[in-house]
N, CA, C and O atoms as a GROMACS GRO file, in nm:
protein
  484
    1UNK      N    1  -3.369  -0.780   0.724
    1UNK     CA    2  -3.253  -0.798   0.759
    1UNK      C    3  -3.193  -0.761   0.673
    1UNK      O    4  -3.195  -0.782   0.551
    2UNK      N    5  -3.108  -0.676   0.767
    2UNK     CA    6  -3.024  -0.517   0.664
    2UNK      C    7  -2.882  -0.627   0.624
    2UNK      O    8  -2.829  -0.704   0.704
    3UNK      N    9  -2.849  -0.609   0.499
    3UNK     CA   10  -2.685  -0.677   0.478
    3UNK      C   11  -2.558  -0.518   0.474
    3UNK      O   12  -2.597  -0.410   0.428
    4UNK      N   13  -2.463  -0.530   0.511
    4UNK     CA   14  -2.380  -0.455   0.446
    4UNK      C   15  -2.331  -0.419   0.357
    4UNK      O   16  -2.280  -0.494   0.273
    5UNK      N   17  -2.334  -0.282   0.350
    5UNK     CA   18  -2.341  -0.293   0.253
    5UNK      C   19  -2.216  -0.274   0.153
    5UNK      O   20  -2.119  -0.243   0.223
    6UNK      N   21  -2.173  -0.281  -0.011
    6UNK     CA   22  -2.077  -0.363  -0.030
    6UNK      C   23  -1.967  -0.257  -0.111
    6UNK      O   24  -1.995  -0.189  -0.210
    7UNK      N   25  -1.865  -0.262  -0.058
    7UNK     CA   26  -1.753  -0.134  -0.123
    7UNK      C   27  -1.750  -0.150  -0.315
    7UNK      O   28  -1.745  -0.264  -0.361
    8UNK      N   29  -1.751  -0.073  -0.376
    8UNK     CA   30  -1.727  -0.172  -0.504
    8UNK      C   31  -1.625  -0.127  -0.546
    8UNK      O   32  -1.578  -0.145  -0.658
    9UNK      N   33  -1.555  -0.024  -0.404
    9UNK     CA   34  -1.350   0.014  -0.512
    9UNK      C   35  -1.346  -0.106  -0.446
    9UNK      O   36  -1.422  -0.170  -0.518
   10UNK      N   37  -1.314  -0.178  -0.363
   10UNK     CA   38  -1.270  -0.334  -0.376
   10UNK      C   39  -1.235  -0.351  -0.467
   10UNK      O   40  -1.116  -0.346  -0.495
   11UNK      N   41  -1.344  -0.382  -0.562
   11UNK     CA   42  -1.284  -0.442  -0.702
   11UNK      C   43  -1.210  -0.364  -0.762
   11UNK      O   44  -1.112  -0.397  -0.829
   12UNK      N   45  -1.246  -0.266  -0.747
   12UNK     CA   46  -1.107  -0.143  -0.860
   12UNK      C   47  -0.988  -0.180  -0.810
   12UNK      O   48  -0.904  -0.215  -0.894
   13UNK      N   49  -0.948  -0.183  -0.663
   13UNK     CA   50  -0.830  -0.216  -0.642
   13UNK      C   51  -0.791  -0.378  -0.624
   13UNK      O   52  -0.671  -0.401  -0.605
   14UNK      N   53  -0.886  -0.498  -0.631
   14UNK     CA   54  -0.876  -0.623  -0.668
   14UNK      C   55  -0.838  -0.640  -0.830
   14UNK      O   56  -0.763  -0.732  -0.864
   15UNK      N   57  -0.896  -0.538  -0.936
   15UNK     CA   58  -0.874  -0.547  -1.054
   15UNK      C   59  -0.690  -0.483  -1.053
   15UNK      O   60  -0.633  -0.522  -1.156
   16UNK      N   61  -0.621  -0.419  -0.983
   16UNK     CA   62  -0.548  -0.360  -0.993
   16UNK      C   63  -0.418  -0.497  -1.005
   16UNK      O   64  -0.326  -0.462  -1.079
   17UNK      N   65  -0.403  -0.625  -0.953
   17UNK     CA   66  -0.340  -0.721  -0.913
   17UNK      C   67  -0.336  -0.816  -1.028
   17UNK      O   68  -0.415  -0.885  -1.093
   18UNK      N   69  -0.168  -0.781  -1.023
   18UNK     CA   70  -0.072  -0.867  -1.162
   18UNK      C   71  -0.082  -0.760  -1.274
   18UNK      O   72  -0.062  -0.793  -1.391
   19UNK      N   73  -0.120  -0.597  -1.232
   19UNK     CA   74  -0.020  -0.538  -1.295
   19UNK      C   75   0.119  -0.454  -1.357
   19UNK      O   76   0.188  -0.414  -1.262
   20UNK      N   77   0.148  -0.435  -1.424
   20UNK     CA   78   0.270  -0.395  -1.420
   20UNK      C   79   0.290  -0.269  -1.520
   20UNK      O   80   0.289  -0.280  -1.643
   21UNK      N   81   0.303  -0.168  -1.461
   21UNK     CA   82   0.279  -0.038  -1.570
   21UNK      C   83   0.424   0.020  -1.588
   21UNK      O   84   0.467   0.084  -1.491
   22UNK      N   85   0.530   0.002  -1.730
   22UNK     CA   86   0.558   0.133  -1.728
   22UNK      C   87   0.478   0.276  -1.716
   22UNK      O   88   0.362   0.307  -1.743
   23UNK      N   89   0.569   0.337  -1.673
   23UNK     CA   90   0.564   0.460  -1.671
   23UNK      C   91   0.672   0.553  -1.760
   23UNK      O   92   0.763   0.486  -1.810
   24UNK      N   93   0.676   0.699  -1.788
   24UNK     CA   94   0.766   0.774  -1.868
   24UNK      C   95   0.903   0.759  -1.810
   24UNK      O   96   0.922   0.708  -1.700
   25UNK      N   97   1.010   0.812  -1.899
   25UNK     CA   98   1.159   0.797  -1.828
   25UNK      C   99   1.175   0.652  -1.753
   25UNK      O  100   1.209   0.666  -1.635
   26UNK      N  101   1.158   0.516  -1.797
   26UNK     CA  102   1.204   0.440  -1.734
   26UNK      C  103   1.146   0.383  -1.590
   26UNK      O  104   1.179   0.268  -1.560
   27UNK      N  105   1.034   0.479  -1.470
   27UNK     CA  106   0.929   0.480  -1.384
   27UNK      C  107   0.911   0.335  -1.439
   27UNK      O  108   0.957   0.300  -1.547
   28UNK      N  109   0.832   0.244  -1.347
   28UNK     CA  110   0.724   0.143  -1.274
   28UNK      C  111   0.636   0.099  -1.203
   28UNK      O  112   0.685   0.045  -1.104
   29UNK      N  113   0.518   0.096  -1.205
   29UNK     CA  114   0.422   0.041  -1.102
   29UNK      C  115   0.425  -0.139  -1.094
   29UNK      O  116   0.368  -0.207  -1.180
   30UNK      N  117   0.478  -0.181  -1.012
   30UNK     CA  118   0.395  -0.337  -0.972
   30UNK      C  119   0.277  -0.324  -0.855
   30UNK      O  120   0.273  -0.259  -0.751
   31UNK      N  121   0.150  -0.443  -0.940
   31UNK     CA  122   0.049  -0.391  -0.798
   31UNK      C  123   0.012  -0.572  -0.777
   31UNK      O  124  -0.035  -0.653  -0.857
   32UNK      N  125   0.047  -0.584  -0.668
   32UNK     CA  126   0.022  -0.758  -0.620
   32UNK      C  127  -0.140  -0.695  -0.503
   32UNK      O  128  -0.146  -0.615  -0.409
   33UNK      N  129  -0.247  -0.784  -0.576
   33UNK     CA  130  -0.371  -0.761  -0.430
   33UNK      C  131  -0.425  -0.896  -0.427
   33UNK      O  132  -0.448  -0.962  -0.529
   34UNK      N  133  -0.448  -0.939  -0.294
   34UNK     CA  134  -0.536  -1.057  -0.368
   34UNK      C  135  -0.614  -1.055  -0.148
   34UNK      O  136  -0.576  -1.002  -0.044
   35UNK      N  137  -0.730  -1.144  -0.186
   35UNK     CA  138  -0.808  -1.127  -0.057
   35UNK      C  139  -0.747  -1.226   0.050
   35UNK      O  140  -0.635  -1.276   0.040
   36UNK      N  141  -0.823  -1.244   0.136
   36UNK     CA  142  -0.772  -1.318   0.305
   36UNK      C  143  -0.834  -1.331   0.376
   36UNK      O  144  -0.925  -1.248   0.379
   37UNK      N  145  -0.834  -1.436   0.484
   37UNK     CA  146  -0.912  -1.440   0.556
   37UNK      C  147  -0.895  -1.331   0.632
   37UNK      O  148  -0.790  -1.274   0.603
   38UNK      N  149  -0.971  -1.264   0.740
   38UNK     CA  150  -0.941  -1.106   0.804
   38UNK      C  151  -0.893  -1.208   0.935
   38UNK      O  152  -0.952  -1.299   0.993
   39UNK      N  153  -0.786  -1.157   0.947
   39UNK     CA  154  -0.750  -1.187   1.077
   39UNK      C  155  -0.688  -1.042   1.146
   39UNK      O  156  -0.695  -0.937   1.082
   40UNK      N  157  -0.610  -1.049   1.321
   40UNK     CA  158  -0.547  -0.913   1.381
   40UNK      C  159  -0.476  -0.816   1.276
   40UNK      O  160  -0.492  -0.695   1.259
   41UNK      N  161  -0.361  -0.943   1.186
   41UNK     CA  162  -0.311  -0.812   1.073
   41UNK      C  163  -0.403  -0.741   0.937
   41UNK      O  164  -0.343  -0.671   0.856
   42UNK      N  165  -0.508  -0.760   0.926
   42UNK     CA  166  -0.575  -0.729   0.836
   42UNK      C  167  -0.696  -0.774   0.820
   42UNK      O  168  -0.744  -0.850   0.737
   43UNK      N  169  -0.748  -0.710   0.926
   43UNK     CA  170  -0.864  -0.729   0.962
   43UNK      C  171  -0.956  -0.682   0.896
   43UNK      O  172  -1.068  -0.680   0.946
   44UNK      N  173  -0.933  -0.621   0.746
   44UNK     CA  174  -1.061  -0.608   0.664
   44UNK      C  175  -1.002  -0.695   0.491
   44UNK      O  176  -1.028  -0.644   0.382
   45UNK      N  177  -0.950  -0.783   0.502
   45UNK     CA  178  -0.962  -0.918   0.457
   45UNK      C  179  -0.848  -0.855   0.300
   45UNK      O  180  -0.868  -0.880   0.181
   46UNK      N  181  -0.778  -0.803   0.338
   46UNK     CA  182  -0.698  -0.813   0.159
   46UNK      C  183  -0.547  -0.756   0.231
   46UNK      O  184  -0.502  -0.683   0.320
   47UNK      N  185  -0.510  -0.842   0.129
   47UNK     CA  186  -0.329  -0.815   0.131
   47UNK      C  187  -0.264  -0.783  -0.005
   47UNK      O  188  -0.261  -0.863  -0.098
   48UNK      N  189  -0.213  -0.662  -0.010
   48UNK     CA  190  -0.195  -0.588  -0.069
   48UNK      C  191  -0.020  -0.519  -0.131
   48UNK      O  192   0.041  -0.468  -0.037
   49UNK      N  193   0.039  -0.515  -0.233
   49UNK     CA  194   0.141  -0.445  -0.222
   49UNK      C  195   0.169  -0.359  -0.351
   49UNK      O  196   0.216  -0.407  -0.455
   50UNK      N  197   0.139  -0.240  -0.335
   50UNK     CA  198   0.158  -0.088  -0.436
   50UNK      C  199   0.245  -0.008  -0.412
   50UNK      O  200   0.265   0.085  -0.334
   51UNK      N  201   0.336  -0.102  -0.561
   51UNK     CA  202   0.527   0.019  -0.538
   51UNK      C  203   0.515   0.051  -0.676
   51UNK      O  204   0.453  -0.012  -0.762
   52UNK      N  205   0.625   0.226  -0.694
   52UNK     CA  206   0.621   0.252  -0.762
   52UNK      C  207   0.820   0.259  -0.706
   52UNK      O  208   0.882   0.278  -0.601
   53UNK      N  209   0.863   0.220  -0.898
   53UNK     CA  210   1.048   0.197  -0.904
   53UNK      C  211   1.065   0.263  -0.967
   53UNK      O  212   0.984   0.305  -1.049
   54UNK      N  213   1.205   0.309  -0.952
   54UNK     CA  214   1.260   0.429  -0.999
   54UNK      C  215   1.362   0.385  -1.126
   54UNK      O  216   1.380   0.264  -1.122
   55UNK      N  217   1.434   0.446  -1.235
   55UNK     CA  218   1.490   0.402  -1.380
   55UNK      C  219   1.599   0.288  -1.309
   55UNK      O  220   1.623   0.193  -1.382
   56UNK      N  221   1.659   0.288  -1.187
   56UNK     CA  222   1.691   0.216  -1.200
   56UNK      C  223   1.662   0.051  -1.045
   56UNK      O  224   1.725  -0.005  -0.954
   57UNK      N  225   1.515   0.048  -1.120
   57UNK     CA  226   1.447  -0.037  -1.064
   57UNK      C  227   1.425  -0.030  -0.934
   57UNK      O  228   1.382  -0.138  -0.895
   58UNK      N  229   1.437   0.071  -0.825
   58UNK     CA  230   1.472   0.039  -0.715
   58UNK      C  231   1.341   0.088  -0.643
   58UNK      O  232   1.320   0.209  -0.654
   59UNK      N  233   1.230   0.000  -0.559
   59UNK     CA  234   1.160   0.083  -0.482
   59UNK      C  235   1.135   0.206  -0.450
   59UNK      O  236   1.162   0.207  -0.330
   60UNK      N  237   1.102   0.308  -0.476
   60UNK     CA  238   1.078   0.427  -0.440
   60UNK      C  239   0.905   0.474  -0.312
   60UNK      O  240   0.864   0.527  -0.209
   61UNK      N  241   0.891   0.439  -0.368
   61UNK     CA  242   0.758   0.463  -0.275
   61UNK      C  243   0.629   0.314  -0.267
   61UNK      O  244   0.635   0.237  -0.364
   62UNK      N  245   0.558   0.292  -0.195
   62UNK     CA  246   0.489   0.171  -0.205
   62UNK      C  247   0.404   0.168  -0.044
   62UNK      O  248   0.456   0.203   0.062
   63UNK      N  249   0.239   0.107  -0.063
   63UNK     CA  250   0.240   0.102   0.016
   63UNK      C  251   0.160  -0.052   0.047
   63UNK      O  252   0.064  -0.088  -0.022
   64UNK      N  253   0.210  -0.125   0.148
   64UNK     CA  254   0.146  -0.278   0.150
   64UNK      C  255   0.127  -0.290   0.258
   64UNK      O  256   0.173  -0.207   0.337
   65UNK      N  257   0.041  -0.417   0.306
   65UNK     CA  258   0.083  -0.470   0.462
   65UNK      C  259   0.137  -0.642   0.470
   65UNK      O  260   0.100  -0.743   0.531
   66UNK      N  261   0.218  -0.616   0.395
   66UNK     CA  262   0.353  -0.809   0.374
   66UNK      C  263   0.414  -0.783   0.525
   66UNK      O  264   0.462  -0.889   0.564
   67UNK      N  265   0.424  -0.703   0.600
   67UNK     CA  266   0.488  -0.716   0.746
   67UNK      C  267   0.461  -0.592   0.843
   67UNK      O  268   0.458  -0.476   0.800
   68UNK      N  269   0.441  -0.623   0.972
   68UNK     CA  270   0.458  -0.490   1.058
   68UNK      C  271   0.562  -0.412   1.066
   68UNK      O  272   0.682  -0.425   1.043
   69UNK      N  273   0.466  -0.290   1.117
   69UNK     CA  274   0.599  -0.214   1.115
   69UNK      C  275   0.604  -0.191   1.254
   69UNK      O  276   0.515  -0.237   1.326
   70UNK      N  277   0.757  -0.082   1.330
   70UNK     CA  278   0.788  -0.077   1.414
   70UNK      C  279   0.702   0.093   1.460
   70UNK      O  280   0.684   0.200   1.403
   71UNK      N  281   0.666   0.025   1.616
   71UNK     CA  282   0.712   0.221   1.624
   71UNK      C  283   0.755   0.250   1.731
   71UNK      O  284   0.769   0.169   1.822
   72UNK      N  285   0.790   0.401   1.739
   72UNK     CA  286   0.877   0.470   1.848
   72UNK      C  287   0.854   0.460   1.967
   72UNK      O  288   0.760   0.536   1.992
   73UNK      N  289   0.902   0.385   2.097
   73UNK     CA  290   0.925   0.365   2.154
   73UNK      C  291   0.951   0.320   2.272
   73UNK      O  292   0.903   0.349   2.381
   74UNK      N  293   1.044   0.237   2.237
   74UNK     CA  294   1.140   0.151   2.337
   74UNK      C  295   1.094   0.044   2.336
   74UNK      O  296   1.028   0.017   2.236
   75UNK      N  297   1.109  -0.068   2.451
   75UNK     CA  298   1.173  -0.181   2.447
   75UNK      C  299   1.048  -0.220   2.566
   75UNK      O  300   1.013  -0.338   2.570
   76UNK      N  301   1.004  -0.151   2.631
   76UNK     CA  302   0.971  -0.139   2.771
   76UNK      C  303   0.767  -0.100   2.730
   76UNK      O  304   0.670  -0.124   2.802
   77UNK      N  305   0.771  -0.040   2.597
   77UNK     CA  306   0.580   0.041   2.584
   77UNK      C  307   0.593  -0.034   2.466
   77UNK      O  308   0.671  -0.028   2.370
   78UNK      N  309   0.439  -0.150   2.515
   78UNK     CA  310   0.370  -0.206   2.451
   78UNK      C  311   0.344  -0.102   2.324
   78UNK      O  312   0.301   0.014   2.320
   79UNK      N  313   0.393  -0.199   2.215
   79UNK     CA  314   0.290  -0.124   2.066
   79UNK      C  315   0.219  -0.223   1.998
   79UNK      O  316   0.230  -0.345   2.015
   80UNK      N  317   0.123  -0.145   1.895
   80UNK     CA  318   0.057  -0.245   1.841
   80UNK      C  319   0.099  -0.233   1.750
   80UNK      O  320   0.155  -0.135   1.701
   81UNK      N  321   0.063  -0.422   1.679
   81UNK     CA  322   0.168  -0.406   1.541
   81UNK      C  323   0.087  -0.335   1.412
   81UNK      O  324  -0.030  -0.372   1.408
   82UNK      N  325   0.123  -0.248   1.315
   82UNK     CA  326   0.095  -0.221   1.233
   82UNK      C  327   0.146  -0.269   1.108
   82UNK      O  328   0.263  -0.283   1.074
   83UNK      N  329  -0.032  -0.305   1.002
   83UNK     CA  330   0.081  -0.430   0.942
   83UNK      C  331   0.087  -0.310   0.822
   83UNK      O  332   0.182  -0.275   0.751
   84UNK      N  333  -0.044  -0.263   0.828
   84UNK     CA  334  -0.030  -0.179   0.680
   84UNK      C  335   0.011  -0.061   0.692
   84UNK      O  336  -0.021  -0.009   0.799
   85UNK      N  337   0.078   0.010   0.611
   85UNK     CA  338   0.221   0.112   0.619
   85UNK      C  339   0.255   0.216   0.471
   85UNK      O  340   0.194   0.234   0.365
   86UNK      N  341   0.306   0.236   0.494
   86UNK     CA  342   0.340   0.314   0.374
   86UNK      C  343   0.534   0.347   0.393
   86UNK      O  344   0.596   0.356   0.498
   87UNK      N  345   0.596   0.360   0.222
   87UNK     CA  346   0.735   0.311   0.272
   87UNK      C  347   0.748   0.504   0.138
   87UNK      O  348   0.702   0.503   0.024
   88UNK      N  349   0.794   0.590   0.180
   88UNK     CA  350   0.850   0.719   0.160
   88UNK      C  351   0.985   0.707   0.107
   88UNK      O  352   1.068   0.771   0.174
   89UNK      N  353   1.019   0.662   0.034
   89UNK     CA  354   1.143   0.645   0.019
   89UNK      C  355   1.193   0.508  -0.005
   89UNK      O  356   1.108   0.420   0.004
   90UNK      N  357   1.359   0.460  -0.045
   90UNK     CA  358   1.413   0.375  -0.096
   90UNK      C  359   1.392   0.286   0.040
   90UNK      O  360   1.312   0.198   0.073
   91UNK      N  361   1.511   0.357   0.106
   91UNK     CA  362   1.555   0.329   0.264
   91UNK      C  363   1.422   0.296   0.390
   91UNK      O  364   1.439   0.252   0.504
   92UNK      N  365   1.333   0.321   0.346
   92UNK     CA  366   1.184   0.384   0.478
   92UNK      C  367   1.177   0.306   0.509
   92UNK      O  368   1.129   0.239   0.418
   93UNK      N  369   1.200   0.215   0.634
   93UNK     CA  370   1.104   0.098   0.639
   93UNK      C  371   0.936   0.101   0.673
   93UNK      O  372   0.862   0.003   0.673
   94UNK      N  373   0.911   0.202   0.694
   94UNK     CA  374   0.793   0.183   0.645
   94UNK      C  375   0.669   0.262   0.806
   94UNK      O  376   0.705   0.241   0.922
   95UNK      N  377   0.571   0.322   0.784
   95UNK     CA  378   0.504   0.449   0.830
   95UNK      C  379   0.322   0.377   0.822
   95UNK      O  380   0.246   0.340   0.734
   96UNK      N  381   0.321   0.384   0.924
   96UNK     CA  382   0.164   0.279   0.964
   96UNK      C  383   0.097   0.401   0.854
   96UNK      O  384   0.149   0.504   0.810
   97UNK      N  385  -0.006   0.356   0.836
   97UNK     CA  386  -0.132   0.392   0.710
   97UNK      C  387  -0.276   0.371   0.756
   97UNK      O  388  -0.326   0.259   0.764
   98UNK      N  389  -0.320   0.453   0.778
   98UNK     CA  390  -0.447   0.421   0.843
   98UNK      C  391  -0.601   0.350   0.726
   98UNK      O  392  -0.716   0.390   0.706
   99UNK      N  393  -0.572   0.307   0.708
   99UNK     CA  394  -0.648   0.153   0.619
   99UNK      C  395  -0.745   0.224   0.596
   99UNK      O  396  -0.791   0.250   0.707
  100UNK      N  397  -0.831   0.295   0.488
  100UNK     CA  398  -1.005   0.404   0.505
  100UNK      C  399  -1.049   0.273   0.438
  100UNK      O  400  -1.080   0.177   0.509
  101UNK      N  401  -1.052   0.267   0.343
  101UNK     CA  402  -1.119   0.161   0.212
  101UNK      C  403  -0.987   0.134   0.146
  101UNK      O  404  -0.874   0.180   0.160
  102UNK      N  405  -1.052   0.021   0.050
  102UNK     CA  406  -1.014  -0.009  -0.087
  102UNK      C  407  -0.946   0.192  -0.170
  102UNK      O  408  -0.839   0.247  -0.192
  103UNK      N  409  -1.077   0.220  -0.182
  103UNK     CA  410  -1.073   0.354  -0.251
  103UNK      C  411  -0.987   0.356  -0.192
  103UNK      O  412  -0.916   0.258  -0.214
  104UNK      N  413  -0.924   0.463  -0.075
  104UNK     CA  414  -0.904   0.538  -0.108
  104UNK      C  415  -0.698   0.516  -0.057
  104UNK      O  416  -0.600   0.583  -0.025
  105UNK      N  417  -0.732   0.406  -0.076
  105UNK     CA  418  -0.559   0.315  -0.088
  105UNK      C  419  -0.536   0.342  -0.235
  105UNK      O  420  -0.423   0.352  -0.283
  106UNK      N  421  -0.673   0.353  -0.319
  106UNK     CA  422  -0.585   0.371  -0.437
  106UNK      C  423  -0.630   0.453  -0.477
  106UNK      O  424  -0.676   0.447  -0.591
  107UNK      N  425  -0.634   0.544  -0.418
  107UNK     CA  426  -0.695   0.703  -0.403
  107UNK      C  427  -0.508   0.720  -0.437
  107UNK      O  428  -0.431   0.702  -0.532
  108UNK      N  429  -0.501   0.778  -0.257
  108UNK     CA  430  -0.359   0.779  -0.168
  108UNK      C  431  -0.195   0.732  -0.275
  108UNK      O  432  -0.082   0.780  -0.278
  109UNK      N  433  -0.260   0.620  -0.345
  109UNK     CA  434  -0.150   0.540  -0.370
  109UNK      C  435  -0.094   0.606  -0.534
  109UNK      O  436   0.027   0.618  -0.558
  110UNK      N  437  -0.212   0.648  -0.643
  110UNK     CA  438  -0.198   0.746  -0.740
  110UNK      C  439  -0.200   0.822  -0.708
  110UNK      O  440  -0.111   0.861  -0.783
  111UNK      N  441  -0.226   0.918  -0.645
  111UNK     CA  442  -0.139   1.012  -0.573
  111UNK      C  443   0.001   1.075  -0.578
  111UNK      O  444   0.049   1.159  -0.654
  112UNK      N  445   0.062   0.995  -0.450
  112UNK     CA  446   0.187   0.970  -0.403
  112UNK      C  447   0.259   0.942  -0.588
  112UNK      O  448   0.352   1.002  -0.643
  113UNK      N  449   0.200   0.864  -0.624
  113UNK     CA  450   0.265   0.832  -0.762
  113UNK      C  451   0.284   0.939  -0.816
  113UNK      O  452   0.383   0.998  -0.775
  114UNK      N  453   0.217   0.993  -0.903
  114UNK     CA  454   0.216   1.153  -0.949
  114UNK      C  455   0.316   1.215  -0.928
  114UNK      O  456   0.420   1.240  -0.988
  115UNK      N  457   0.248   1.249  -0.789
  115UNK     CA  458   0.364   1.330  -0.745
  115UNK      C  459   0.514   1.309  -0.720
  115UNK      O  460   0.577   1.408  -0.682
  116UNK      N  461   0.585   1.180  -0.738
  116UNK     CA  462   0.695   1.198  -0.699
  116UNK      C  463   0.782   1.155  -0.886
  116UNK      O  464   0.885   1.198  -0.938
  117UNK      N  465   0.687   1.066  -0.929
  117UNK     CA  466   0.728   1.086  -1.074
  117UNK      C  467   0.717   1.235  -1.104
  117UNK      O  468   0.822   1.278  -1.151
  118UNK      N  469   0.611   1.339  -1.090
  118UNK     CA  470   0.682   1.454  -1.133
  118UNK      C  471   0.752   1.566  -1.119
  118UNK      O  472   0.769   1.670  -1.182
  119UNK      N  473   0.813   1.485  -0.953
  119UNK     CA  474   0.908   1.546  -0.952
  119UNK      C  475   1.004   1.521  -0.995
  119UNK      O  476   1.093   1.605  -0.982
  120UNK      N  477   1.035   1.392  -1.067
  120UNK     CA  478   1.142   1.379  -1.146
  120UNK      C  479   1.144   1.394  -1.282
  120UNK      O  480   1.258   1.406  -1.327
  121UNK      N  481   1.079   1.396  -1.341
  121UNK     CA  482   1.034   1.436  -1.482
  121UNK      C  483   1.057   1.583  -1.557
  121UNK      O  484   1.015   1.601  -1.671
   0.00000   0.00000   0.00000
């Protein structure tokens, strides 16, 4: 009998839950991650909010799956509801994110954080 291989990067993602990390010059990161029952919105069974905030406490970047994002195409085009998404900017309503694994999500998030903070320091 063959069992599914465990994704150990999931433990890394789950360990981020509750993290608030203050970075240089007033930037800060907040992470919320928890397991949920897999469903159509979250087939991987993970709910997450990984966000970067600026000196004014505005969310300027983040990955989450708290709500579906609308895709362009008009009201007569059937659109799949995308829950995994990335926000790039304070006013970005979110762009679909192709969730591959917990490890890839963690890597993509920290790459984005370092890039954005690096541009402003």
